[in-house]
C-alpha positions as CSV (number, residue, x, y, z in Angstrom):
1,M,21.5,-33.9,362.7
2,S,21.5,-36.0,365.8
3,R,18.2,-37.1,367.2
4,I,17.1,-35.8,370.7
5,K,16.6,-38.6,373.2
6,Y,14.1,-38.5,376.1
7,R,13.7,-40.4,379.3
8,F,10.4,-41.0,381.3
9,D,10.6,-39.5,384.7
10,T,8.6,-41.8,387.1
11,K,8.3,-39.1,389.7
12,S,6.8,-36.4,387.6
13,L,5.3,-38.9,385.2
14,T,6.6,-36.8,382.3
15,Y,9.4,-37.2,379.6
16,Q,12.6,-35.3,380.2
17,K,15.5,-34.7,377.8
18,A,18.1,-37.3,378.3
19,K,21.5,-35.9,379.4
20,L,24.7,-38.0,378.9
21,T,27.0,-38.5,381.9
22,S,30.7,-37.8,381.6
23,K,31.3,-41.6,381.6
24,E,28.9,-42.1,378.7
25,I,30.5,-39.2,376.8
26,I,33.9,-40.7,377.3
27,L,32.8,-44.2,376.2
28,K,31.1,-42.8,373.1
29,V,34.1,-40.8,372.1
30,S,36.3,-43.7,372.7
31,S,34.2,-46.0,370.6
32,Y,34.3,-43.5,367.7
33,L,38.1,-43.2,368.0
34,A,38.5,-47.0,368.2
35,T,36.4,-47.5,365.1
36,G,38.4,-44.8,363.3
37,I,41.7,-46.3,364.3
38,V,40.6,-49.8,363.2
39,F,39.3,-48.5,359.9
40,S,42.5,-46.5,359.3
41,A,44.7,-49.5,360.1
42,V,42.7,-51.7,357.7
43,V,43.0,-49.1,355.0
44,I,46.8,-48.6,355.6
45,M,47.4,-52.4,355.5
46,I,45.5,-52.8,352.3
47,A,47.4,-49.9,350.8
48,Y,50.7,-51.3,352.0
49,E,50.0,-54.6,350.4
50,V,48.6,-53.3,347.1
51,I,50.3,-50.0,346.5
52,D,54.1,-49.7,346.3
53,S,55.8,-46.8,347.9
54,P,58.3,-44.7,345.9
55,K,61.1,-46.4,347.8
56,E,59.8,-49.9,347.0
57,K,59.3,-49.0,343.4
58,K,63.0,-47.9,343.3
59,L,64.1,-51.1,345.0
60,L,62.1,-53.2,342.5
61,R,63.7,-51.4,339.6
62,E,67.1,-52.0,341.1
63,N,66.3,-55.6,341.7
64,E,65.1,-56.1,338.1
65,Q,68.3,-54.4,336.8
66,L,70.5,-56.7,339.0
67,Q,68.6,-59.8,337.8
68,L,69.2,-58.7,334.2
69,Q,72.9,-58.1,335.0
70,Y,73.2,-61.6,336.5
71,E,71.7,-63.1,333.4
72,L,74.1,-61.1,331.2
73,L,77.0,-62.2,333.5
74,N,76.0,-65.9,333.0
75,K,76.0,-65.5,329.3
76,R,79.5,-63.9,329.4
77,L,80.6,-66.7,331.7
78,S,79.4,-69.2,329.1
79,L,81.5,-67.5,326.4
80,V,84.5,-67.5,328.7
81,S,83.9,-71.2,329.4
82,E,83.9,-71.9,325.6
83,V,87.2,-70.1,325.2
84,M,88.7,-71.9,328.1
85,E,87.6,-75.3,326.7
86,D,89.3,-74.3,323.4
87,I,92.5,-73.4,325.2
88,Q,92.4,-76.6,327.1
89,Q,91.9,-78.6,323.9
90,R,94.8,-76.9,322.2
91,D,97.0,-77.4,325.3
92,D,96.2,-81.2,325.4
93,D,96.0,-82.0,321.7
94,I,98.6,-79.7,320.2
95,Y,101.1,-78.2,322.6
96,R,101.6,-81.2,324.8
97,V,101.6,-83.5,321.8
98,I,104.4,-81.5,320.2
99,F,106.4,-81.7,323.4
100,E,105.6,-85.3,324.0
101,A,103.9,-84.7,327.3
102,E,100.8,-86.3,328.8
103,P,97.6,-84.3,328.6
104,I,96.0,-83.0,331.8
105,S,93.2,-85.4,332.9
106,D,89.6,-84.2,333.1
107,N,89.5,-85.2,336.7
108,V,92.1,-82.5,337.4
109,R,90.7,-79.9,335.1
110,K,87.0,-80.2,336.1
111,A,87.3,-81.2,339.8
112,G,84.9,-79.5,342.0
113,F,85.3,-77.9,345.4
114,G,85.0,-80.2,348.4
115,G,84.1,-79.5,352.0
116,V,81.2,-77.5,353.4
117,N,78.7,-75.6,351.3
118,R,80.7,-72.6,350.0
119,Y,77.6,-70.6,349.0
120,I,75.4,-70.9,352.1
121,E,75.7,-67.2,352.7
122,L,74.2,-66.5,349.3
123,E,71.1,-68.6,349.9
124,G,67.7,-67.5,351.2
125,Y,67.1,-64.5,348.9
126,D,64.6,-64.0,346.1
127,N,67.3,-64.4,343.4
128,S,69.6,-66.8,345.2
129,D,69.6,-69.3,342.4
130,L,71.0,-66.7,339.9
131,V,73.7,-65.5,342.3
132,V,74.8,-68.9,343.4
133,E,75.0,-70.2,339.9
134,A,77.0,-67.3,338.7
135,T,79.4,-67.6,341.7
136,K,79.8,-71.3,341.1
137,R,80.7,-70.8,337.4
138,L,83.1,-68.0,338.3
139,D,84.8,-70.3,340.9
140,K,85.0,-73.1,338.3
141,I,86.5,-70.9,335.6
142,S,89.0,-69.4,338.2
143,K,90.2,-72.9,339.1
144,Q,90.5,-73.9,335.5
145,L,92.4,-70.7,334.7
146,Y,94.8,-71.5,337.6
147,I,95.4,-75.0,336.3
148,Q,95.8,-73.7,332.7
149,S,98.3,-71.1,333.9
150,K,100.4,-73.9,335.6
151,S,100.1,-76.0,332.5
152,F,101.5,-73.1,330.3
153,D,104.3,-72.8,332.8
154,Q,105.1,-76.4,332.1
155,V,104.7,-76.0,328.4
156,Y,107.2,-73.0,328.5
157,K,109.7,-75.2,330.3
158,M,109.2,-78.0,327.8
159,A,109.6,-75.5,325.0
160,K,112.9,-74.4,326.5
161,N,114.0,-78.0,327.0
162,K,112.8,-78.7,323.4
163,T,115.2,-76.0,322.1
164,E,118.0,-77.7,323.9
165,M,116.8,-81.0,322.7
166,L,116.6,-79.8,319.1
167,A,120.2,-78.5,319.4
168,S,121.3,-81.9,320.8
169,I,119.6,-84.4,318.5
170,P,121.9,-85.3,315.5
171,A,120.8,-83.2,312.6
172,I,123.7,-82.7,310.1
173,Q,126.1,-84.9,308.1
174,P,129.3,-85.8,309.9
175,V,131.5,-84.7,307.0
176,S,131.1,-81.9,304.4
177,N,129.0,-83.5,301.7
178,K,127.0,-80.8,299.9
179,D,127.1,-82.6,296.6
180,L,126.1,-85.9,298.3
181,R,128.9,-87.8,296.5
182,K,130.7,-88.9,299.6
183,L,127.9,-91.2,300.7
184,A,129.3,-94.7,300.0
185,S,127.0,-97.2,301.8
186,G,123.8,-97.0,303.8
187,F,122.0,-98.6,306.7
188,G,120.8,-102.2,306.4
189,Y,122.0,-105.5,304.9
190,R,125.1,-105.0,302.8
191,T,128.0,-107.1,301.4
192,H,130.9,-107.3,303.7
193,P,134.1,-105.9,301.9
194,I,136.3,-108.6,303.3
195,Y,134.2,-111.7,304.0
196,K,131.9,-111.1,300.9
197,I,128.8,-112.2,302.8
198,Q,125.6,-110.3,303.6
199,H,125.8,-108.7,307.0
200,F,123.8,-106.0,308.8
201,H,125.5,-102.6,308.4
202,S,124.4,-100.6,311.4
203,G,125.4,-97.2,310.1
204,M,126.3,-95.1,307.1
205,D,129.7,-94.9,305.3
206,F,131.1,-91.6,304.0
207,S,134.1,-92.0,301.7
208,A,136.6,-89.1,302.1
209,P,140.4,-88.6,302.0
210,S,142.3,-89.3,305.2
211,G,142.5,-86.2,307.3
212,T,139.0,-84.8,306.3
213,D,137.3,-83.0,309.2
214,V,134.6,-85.0,311.1
215,Y,131.9,-82.9,312.7
216,A,129.8,-83.5,315.8
217,T,126.2,-83.8,314.5
218,G,124.6,-82.4,317.7
219,N,125.4,-80.8,321.1
220,G,126.6,-83.2,323.7
221,V,129.4,-84.7,325.8
222,V,132.2,-87.0,324.5
223,L,131.4,-90.3,326.1
224,S,134.4,-92.2,324.9
225,V,137.5,-91.9,322.8
226,E,138.8,-95.3,321.9
227,S,141.5,-96.9,319.8
228,A,141.0,-100.5,318.7
229,P,143.0,-102.6,316.2
230,R,139.8,-104.1,314.7
231,G,136.2,-103.2,314.4
232,Y,135.6,-99.5,314.5
233,G,139.3,-98.7,315.0
234,N,139.8,-95.2,316.4
235,N,136.3,-94.2,317.3
236,I,134.4,-91.6,319.3
237,V,131.0,-91.9,321.0
238,I,129.1,-88.7,321.9
239,E,126.3,-88.7,324.5
240,H,123.7,-86.2,323.3
241,G,121.0,-86.7,325.9
242,Y,117.3,-87.4,325.4
243,G,118.3,-91.0,324.6
244,Y,120.6,-90.2,321.7
245,K,124.2,-91.2,321.0
246,T,126.4,-91.1,317.9
247,L,129.4,-93.1,316.9
248,Y,132.2,-92.0,314.6
249,G,134.5,-94.9,313.5
250,H,137.8,-95.6,311.6
251,L,139.3,-92.1,312.5
252,S,142.9,-91.3,311.8
253,Q,143.2,-88.9,314.7
254,F,141.1,-87.5,317.6
255,A,140.4,-83.8,318.2
256,V,138.6,-84.2,321.5
257,K,138.9,-85.9,324.8
258,A,136.4,-88.0,326.9
259,G,134.2,-85.8,329.0
260,Q,134.6,-82.8,326.8
261,K,131.4,-80.7,326.0
262,I,131.0,-80.1,322.3
263,S,128.5,-78.3,320.1
264,R,127.0,-79.2,316.8
265,G,129.5,-78.6,314.0
266,D,132.7,-78.8,316.2
267,V,135.5,-80.8,314.6
268,I,136.0,-84.0,316.8
269,G,138.4,-86.0,314.6
270,Y,139.6,-86.8,311.1
271,V,138.7,-89.4,308.5
272,G,141.0,-92.5,308.4
273,S,141.0,-96.2,307.8
274,T,141.8,-97.7,311.1
275,G,140.2,-101.0,312.4
276,T,138.4,-103.3,310.0
277,S,138.3,-101.0,307.0
278,T,139.2,-101.3,303.3
279,A,139.6,-97.6,302.5
280,P,139.6,-94.2,304.1
281,H,136.0,-93.4,305.2
282,L,133.9,-92.5,308.2
283,H,131.5,-95.0,309.7
284,Y,128.7,-93.1,311.3
285,E,125.9,-94.5,313.6
286,V,122.9,-93.0,315.4
287,I,121.8,-94.8,318.6
288,K,118.4,-94.1,320.2
289,N,117.7,-95.7,323.6
290,A,120.4,-98.3,323.0
291,E,119.1,-99.2,319.5
292,K,121.0,-98.4,316.3
293,I,118.7,-96.6,313.9
294,N,119.0,-95.4,310.3
295,P,121.1,-92.1,310.3
296,V,119.5,-91.0,307.0
297,N,116.6,-89.5,309.0
298,F,118.9,-87.2,310.9
299,F,120.3,-84.9,308.2
300,Y,117.4,-82.4,308.1
301,N,119.4,-79.4,308.9
302,D,121.7,-80.0,306.0
303,L,119.5,-81.1,303.1
304,T,116.7,-79.7,301.0
305,P,113.7,-82.0,300.4
306,E,115.1,-82.8,297.0
307,Q,118.6,-83.6,298.4
308,F,117.0,-85.7,301.2
309,Q,115.2,-87.8,298.6
310,V,118.5,-88.3,296.7
311,M,120.1,-89.3,300.0
312,I,117.4,-91.9,300.7
313,D,117.8,-93.3,297.2
314,V,121.6,-93.6,297.4
315,S,121.6,-95.0,300.9
316,S,119.0,-97.7,300.0
317,Q,121.2,-99.2,297.3
318,S,122.4,-102.8,298.1
319,N,126.1,-102.2,297.6
320,Q,129.2,-103.2,299.4
321,S,130.1,-101.5,302.7
322,F,133.6,-100.2,303.6
323,D,133.7,-102.0,306.9
């Protein structure tokens, strides 16, 4: 209960009840209201800082869920990166080795993105580090995936070319020789049949009756058809591509012309004894990048492993050549 206030009246020399003026009433009410408003504002501010609203609680839960999802996304990106590295390793160390191609350098595979900051619009938030990191890794994997896709396109083309190459490289015997009895002399130093001295025999001799079919040992184009009184006599040279050529010497007749395309197994001529020769036979050479190499390594389409070993043993014997 409010206390009653009195004032001393100097005229009547007595105490009179104090009466508030309108201005005083207004000021008093205003002070109460101001105090209430300030107090309410303080309470609201404290509550706002300390107590979360239902909407804020919902946003916090969503934020926590997003943070968890970003962490899971980073883990999945790590797994994808491991798979990508394995694919890249197989590409460089297996596929490109098989097709005799240079591996893709790390500078190309792992090059970053130049220019301005690509992620500036993702910065400035509470979880910017997570978002930026996930985006960077995704961009990196996307670039590596693009490069790997282009690499596999190249590997596909190389595989296609490899098929053509395998069809072109010499791979069969130039005469029918299933029992291996027609091999007369191999590659290396042999006794010359006429001069009886050691000389380098740059091919293999297959003894066979005159007129026996001679086969192209790989796909290619007939480079030359030549008749000579000495040396190889009637001979054919086939250009197989990929650095390979084959020569067929001492033929009795030709079955092809210069410039003609041929396939492996086509008859190109017939065994004879023309040029410097002591008996009907085929002199056969394999030439790689202008160097004459041992033909014994180019019969893999014809021979079993056991037959190949026999072929090596027979061709290694230091006997007399036919030319």
